[in-house]
C-alpha positions as CSV (number, residue, x, y, z in Angstrom):
1,M,-148.0,66.1,-14.3
2,K,-145.2,68.3,-15.4
3,L,-145.4,71.5,-17.3
4,L,-142.4,72.1,-19.0
5,E,-140.6,74.4,-21.4
6,L,-140.7,73.5,-24.7
7,D,-136.9,73.4,-25.6
8,D,-136.5,71.3,-22.3
9,P,-133.7,69.3,-23.1
10,G,-136.1,66.1,-21.6
11,W,-139.0,67.0,-23.6
12,V,-136.7,67.3,-26.4
13,E,-135.3,64.1,-26.4
14,F,-138.5,62.4,-25.9
15,V,-139.9,64.2,-28.9
16,R,-137.0,63.2,-31.5
17,G,-137.3,59.4,-29.9
18,R,-140.5,59.2,-31.0
19,P,-141.2,57.5,-34.4
20,E,-145.1,59.0,-34.9
21,A,-143.7,62.8,-34.0
22,T,-143.9,65.3,-36.5
23,L,-142.7,68.7,-37.4
24,F,-145.7,69.9,-35.3
25,H,-144.4,68.4,-32.0
26,H,-141.0,70.0,-32.3
27,P,-140.4,72.9,-30.5
28,A,-139.2,75.0,-33.4
29,W,-142.9,74.8,-34.7
30,G,-144.3,75.7,-31.0
31,R,-141.8,78.6,-30.6
32,L,-142.6,80.0,-34.3
33,L,-145.8,80.3,-33.0
34,V,-145.1,81.9,-29.6
35,D,-142.4,84.8,-31.4
36,C,-145.1,85.7,-33.9
37,Y,-148.7,85.9,-31.9
38,G,-147.4,86.3,-28.2
39,Y,-148.8,82.9,-27.1
40,R,-147.3,81.5,-24.0
41,A,-146.0,78.0,-24.2
42,M,-145.6,74.6,-22.6
43,A,-145.3,70.9,-22.9
44,L,-147.7,68.7,-20.7
45,A,-145.6,65.6,-19.8
46,L,-145.6,62.4,-17.7
47,T,-142.8,61.2,-16.4
48,D,-141.4,58.4,-14.9
49,G,-140.0,57.8,-11.6
50,A,-136.2,58.9,-12.9
51,G,-137.9,62.0,-14.3
52,A,-137.7,60.8,-17.9
53,V,-140.6,62.1,-19.9
54,T,-143.1,59.4,-21.2
55,A,-145.9,60.9,-22.7
56,G,-146.9,64.2,-23.5
57,L,-148.0,67.1,-25.5
58,P,-147.0,70.7,-27.0
59,V,-149.7,73.3,-25.7
60,L,-150.2,77.3,-26.4
61,E,-152.4,79.4,-24.2
62,V,-154.8,81.4,-26.5
63,S,-157.1,84.2,-25.3
64,R,-160.0,86.0,-27.0
65,P,-160.3,89.6,-27.3
66,L,-162.4,89.5,-24.3
67,G,-159.7,87.2,-21.9
68,Q,-161.4,84.0,-22.2
69,R,-158.3,81.7,-21.7
70,R,-157.5,78.1,-23.2
71,W,-154.9,75.6,-24.0
72,V,-154.7,74.3,-27.6
73,S,-152.4,71.9,-28.9
74,L,-151.5,73.4,-31.4
75,P,-153.1,76.6,-32.8
76,F,-152.4,76.7,-36.8
77,T,-151.7,73.0,-36.8
78,D,-154.1,70.5,-38.7
79,Y,-153.4,67.5,-36.8
80,C,-151.2,67.3,-33.7
81,P,-152.0,63.9,-31.2
82,P,-150.6,63.5,-27.9
83,L,-147.3,61.6,-28.0
84,A,-148.6,58.5,-25.9
85,G,-148.4,55.0,-27.0
86,H,-150.1,52.9,-24.0
87,K,-149.5,55.6,-21.5
88,A,-152.9,57.4,-23.4
89,P,-155.4,56.5,-20.8
90,E,-153.0,57.7,-17.7
91,L,-152.6,61.2,-20.0
92,V,-156.2,61.8,-20.7
93,D,-157.3,61.3,-17.0
94,E,-153.9,63.6,-16.0
95,L,-155.4,66.5,-18.7
96,A,-159.1,66.1,-17.3
97,A,-158.0,66.2,-13.8
98,L,-155.9,69.6,-15.0
99,T,-159.2,71.2,-16.1
100,R,-161.2,69.8,-12.8
101,S,-158.6,72.0,-10.9
102,R,-159.7,75.0,-12.9
103,A,-156.2,75.6,-14.2
104,V,-157.3,76.4,-17.7
105,R,-160.9,76.6,-18.6
106,A,-160.6,74.3,-21.8
107,L,-157.8,72.4,-23.3
108,E,-158.5,71.5,-27.2
109,L,-156.6,68.9,-28.8
110,R,-156.2,68.7,-32.5
111,A,-156.6,64.9,-32.7
112,P,-159.4,62.6,-31.7
113,L,-158.8,61.0,-28.2
114,A,-160.2,57.4,-26.8
115,D,-163.4,57.7,-24.9
116,H,-163.5,59.6,-21.5
117,T,-166.3,61.1,-19.5
118,G,-164.7,64.7,-19.8
119,I,-164.0,64.7,-23.7
120,Q,-166.3,66.4,-26.0
121,L,-165.4,65.4,-29.6
122,H,-166.3,68.0,-32.9
123,S,-165.8,66.1,-36.1
124,A,-165.8,68.9,-38.9
125,H,-163.0,67.6,-41.0
126,V,-161.0,65.1,-43.0
127,R,-157.1,64.5,-43.5
128,H,-155.3,62.9,-46.2
129,E,-152.3,60.9,-45.3
130,L,-149.9,59.4,-48.1
131,P,-147.7,56.2,-47.7
132,L,-144.4,56.4,-49.5
133,D,-143.4,53.7,-51.2
134,P,-139.2,53.6,-51.6
135,D,-140.0,52.9,-55.2
136,L,-141.3,56.4,-57.0
137,D,-142.7,54.4,-59.9
138,V,-145.1,52.5,-57.4
139,T,-146.3,56.2,-56.0
140,W,-146.8,57.3,-59.5
141,T,-149.1,54.1,-60.4
142,R,-151.2,54.8,-57.3
143,L,-152.2,57.9,-58.4
144,F,-155.6,58.6,-60.0
145,K,-155.5,58.8,-64.0
146,N,-156.0,62.4,-64.0
147,H,-153.7,63.5,-61.5
148,R,-151.0,61.5,-63.9
149,R,-152.6,63.3,-67.0
150,N,-152.0,66.8,-65.2
151,V,-148.7,66.7,-64.0
152,R,-147.3,65.5,-67.9
153,L,-149.7,68.3,-69.0
154,A,-147.8,70.4,-66.7
155,E,-144.4,68.9,-68.0
156,R,-145.0,69.6,-71.6
157,A,-146.1,72.8,-71.3
158,G,-142.8,74.1,-70.2
159,V,-144.2,74.6,-66.3
160,R,-140.5,74.7,-64.0
161,I,-140.5,73.8,-60.4
162,V,-137.8,75.8,-58.3
163,R,-136.6,74.9,-54.9
164,G,-136.0,78.3,-52.6
165,D,-135.4,79.2,-49.2
166,S,-134.1,82.8,-49.6
167,A,-136.1,85.9,-48.2
168,A,-136.7,86.9,-52.5
169,D,-138.6,83.3,-52.5
170,M,-141.0,83.8,-49.6
171,E,-141.6,87.3,-50.9
172,T,-142.4,85.4,-54.2
173,F,-144.6,82.8,-52.2
174,Y,-146.5,86.0,-49.9
175,R,-147.6,87.8,-53.2
176,L,-149.1,84.8,-54.3
177,H,-150.4,83.6,-51.0
178,L,-152.0,87.4,-50.6
179,R,-154.0,87.3,-54.2
180,T,-155.2,83.5,-53.3
181,R,-156.4,84.4,-49.7
182,R,-158.2,87.4,-51.0
183,R,-159.8,85.5,-53.6
184,L,-161.1,83.4,-51.0
185,G,-162.0,85.9,-48.5
186,V,-159.9,85.0,-45.6
187,P,-157.2,87.2,-43.8
188,I,-153.5,86.4,-44.7
189,Q,-150.9,85.7,-42.2
190,P,-148.9,88.6,-40.8
191,R,-145.7,89.0,-42.5
192,R,-143.5,88.6,-39.8
193,F,-144.9,85.1,-39.7
194,F,-143.1,84.5,-43.0
195,R,-140.2,86.3,-41.9
196,L,-140.3,83.8,-38.9
197,L,-141.0,80.7,-41.0
198,L,-138.2,81.0,-43.2
199,E,-136.0,81.5,-40.0
200,R,-137.1,79.3,-38.2
201,V,-138.2,76.2,-40.2
202,I,-136.8,76.6,-43.7
203,A,-133.2,77.5,-42.7
204,P,-132.5,75.0,-40.3
205,G,-133.8,72.2,-42.7
206,F,-137.1,71.3,-41.3
207,G,-138.6,72.5,-44.4
208,F,-138.8,74.0,-47.9
209,M,-140.5,76.3,-50.5
210,L,-141.2,75.1,-54.2
211,T,-142.3,77.9,-57.0
212,A,-143.9,76.7,-60.0
213,Y,-142.9,79.4,-63.1
214,T,-144.2,79.6,-66.9
215,G,-141.2,81.7,-68.1
216,E,-140.1,84.2,-65.5
217,I,-143.8,84.4,-63.8
218,P,-144.2,82.4,-60.7
219,I,-147.6,81.2,-61.0
220,A,-148.1,78.4,-58.1
221,A,-146.0,78.3,-54.9
222,A,-146.1,75.9,-51.9
223,I,-144.6,75.6,-48.4
224,F,-143.8,72.1,-46.8
225,G,-142.8,71.0,-43.6
226,S,-140.3,67.9,-43.3
227,W,-138.5,66.2,-40.3
228,N,-138.5,62.8,-39.0
229,G,-139.9,61.0,-42.2
230,T,-142.9,62.9,-42.5
231,L,-143.3,65.8,-45.0
232,I,-146.4,68.2,-44.4
233,Y,-148.2,69.8,-47.3
234,K,-148.8,73.2,-45.3
235,Y,-149.2,76.2,-47.4
236,S,-149.9,76.7,-50.9
237,A,-150.9,79.5,-53.5
238,R,-151.6,79.9,-57.4
239,D,-152.1,83.0,-59.8
240,E,-155.8,81.8,-61.0
241,R,-155.3,83.7,-64.3
242,F,-152.8,80.3,-65.0
243,A,-155.0,77.4,-63.4
244,K,-155.1,75.9,-67.0
245,L,-151.3,75.4,-66.9
246,D,-151.7,72.8,-64.0
247,A,-149.0,73.6,-62.3
248,N,-150.0,72.9,-58.9
249,Y,-150.0,69.1,-60.1
250,L,-146.6,69.2,-60.8
251,L,-145.4,71.2,-57.7
252,I,-147.4,68.5,-55.6
253,W,-145.8,65.5,-57.8
254,T,-142.0,67.4,-56.9
255,A,-142.5,67.3,-53.1
256,I,-143.7,63.5,-53.5
257,R,-140.7,62.7,-55.2
258,T,-138.1,64.7,-53.0
259,A,-140.0,63.4,-49.8
260,T,-139.1,59.8,-51.6
261,E,-135.7,60.8,-52.4
262,S,-134.8,61.9,-48.9
263,G,-136.1,59.0,-47.1
264,C,-139.7,60.1,-46.0
265,H,-142.1,57.4,-45.5
266,T,-145.2,59.4,-45.4
267,V,-146.7,62.8,-47.3
268,D,-149.2,64.8,-44.8
269,L,-151.6,66.5,-47.1
270,G,-153.0,68.2,-44.3
271,R,-156.7,69.0,-43.0
272,S,-160.1,69.6,-45.3
273,D,-163.4,70.3,-44.0
274,L,-166.5,68.0,-44.7
275,E,-167.7,70.4,-47.4
276,Q,-164.9,70.5,-49.3
277,A,-165.9,67.8,-52.1
278,P,-163.3,69.5,-54.7
279,L,-160.4,69.7,-52.7
280,R,-160.7,66.1,-50.8
281,G,-160.8,64.5,-54.5
282,F,-157.9,66.8,-55.2
283,K,-156.1,65.1,-52.7
284,S,-157.3,61.5,-52.6
285,G,-156.2,61.6,-56.2
286,W,-152.6,61.6,-55.1
287,G,-153.1,57.9,-53.5
288,A,-154.0,59.6,-50.1
289,R,-156.0,57.6,-47.6
290,E,-159.2,60.0,-46.5
291,E,-159.6,59.5,-42.6
292,P,-162.5,61.4,-40.2
293,L,-160.5,63.6,-38.3
294,A,-162.5,64.9,-35.1
295,Y,-160.5,67.5,-32.4
296,S,-161.1,66.7,-28.7
297,W,-162.0,69.2,-26.2
298,I,-161.6,68.9,-22.6
299,A,-163.6,71.1,-20.4
300,N,-165.9,72.7,-17.4
301,G,-168.6,73.2,-19.8
302,P,-170.0,72.4,-23.1
303,I,-168.4,73.7,-25.8
304,K,-170.2,75.4,-28.8
305,P,-168.5,75.5,-32.2
306,S,-168.2,78.6,-34.3
307,S,-171.1,79.4,-36.1
308,G,-169.1,80.8,-38.8
309,R,-171.1,83.5,-39.1
310,L,-168.3,86.3,-38.5
311,E,-165.9,84.5,-41.1
312,G,-168.7,84.6,-43.7
313,M,-169.5,88.5,-43.5
314,M,-165.5,89.1,-43.1
315,G,-165.2,86.8,-46.2
316,R,-167.5,89.2,-48.2
317,V,-165.2,92.2,-47.5
318,I,-162.0,91.1,-48.0
319,R,-163.0,89.6,-51.5
320,N,-165.0,92.8,-52.5
321,S,-161.5,95.2,-51.2
322,A,-158.1,96.0,-52.2
323,P,-155.6,93.5,-50.8
324,W,-154.5,96.1,-47.7
325,M,-157.5,95.0,-46.3
326,C,-156.5,91.2,-46.3
327,R,-153.3,92.4,-45.1
328,T,-154.8,94.8,-42.0
329,V,-157.4,91.9,-41.1
330,G,-154.3,89.4,-40.8
331,E,-152.1,91.8,-39.1
332,L,-154.8,92.8,-36.7
333,F,-157.0,89.6,-35.5
334,Y,-155.0,86.5,-37.6
335,R,-153.9,85.4,-34.1
336,Y,-157.4,84.8,-32.8
337,A,-158.3,83.0,-35.5
338,C,-156.4,79.7,-33.9
């Protein structure tokens, strides 16, 4: 197995040639995380006799405050399966050998892997994937009746959806996102993350922002990644004071329409926790398939998932504090929450 740079020409050519690759496999996403959080990046690759990459995955090395090191493919990424095809068994064998050699304590993959004696699975999530029909009317008929009604209600209420790619548009999203994260009791990403997201993803055409307005007031927004035929619903935010306008329904339908018109074949609506029944229902209502999502670990010892106790305590503090607390916790600790 070879360790390559994410921008190694052989790796880039391989990723671009894989129809199942998404933005999360593209070097632009990994480099954004590296530049924001200071991780070490690499691609783990199998090659043939001529040196061409035949299978592999992007990996970032992350650590806890006490120095425990592990490799993740990829942090802050819902779903990132290895690009392997029929080479999957050989790739898994090589990854297991890597951890046995103690080159790394543990390797976490944000996807399920085939059965292997060295793999530990943790299943606490589902993912939703919406196949797109070239005929937008067909996709519309697959929506749940409630979703179609709410899209129309937002339209009749005069909600406007604006596509943006400027620093001002990102600042609008950030303010809504901060409001949302504080309400949910979770820290917000550092400001530099959004600056890099605009620079590395939005500006080169690997994604876009949509903002919903009532009059001149921004009331909801979302950021989407778009590359290689897959649109990824990555970040969203809304002002809960305007929830009755159903702006988020019109916003997502606009993204689906944009993806269809640009030739995408799939919308990835992301990961949800098993206990998030309302969110799961919201995503299924777009006609998306719900599939179990297990993450795979290859490690020298048993992996114990977080109990969530610390996150629960932090959530109570954030919800009951001023917005600066949500920002400060994110600036200091978000890189460890991957």
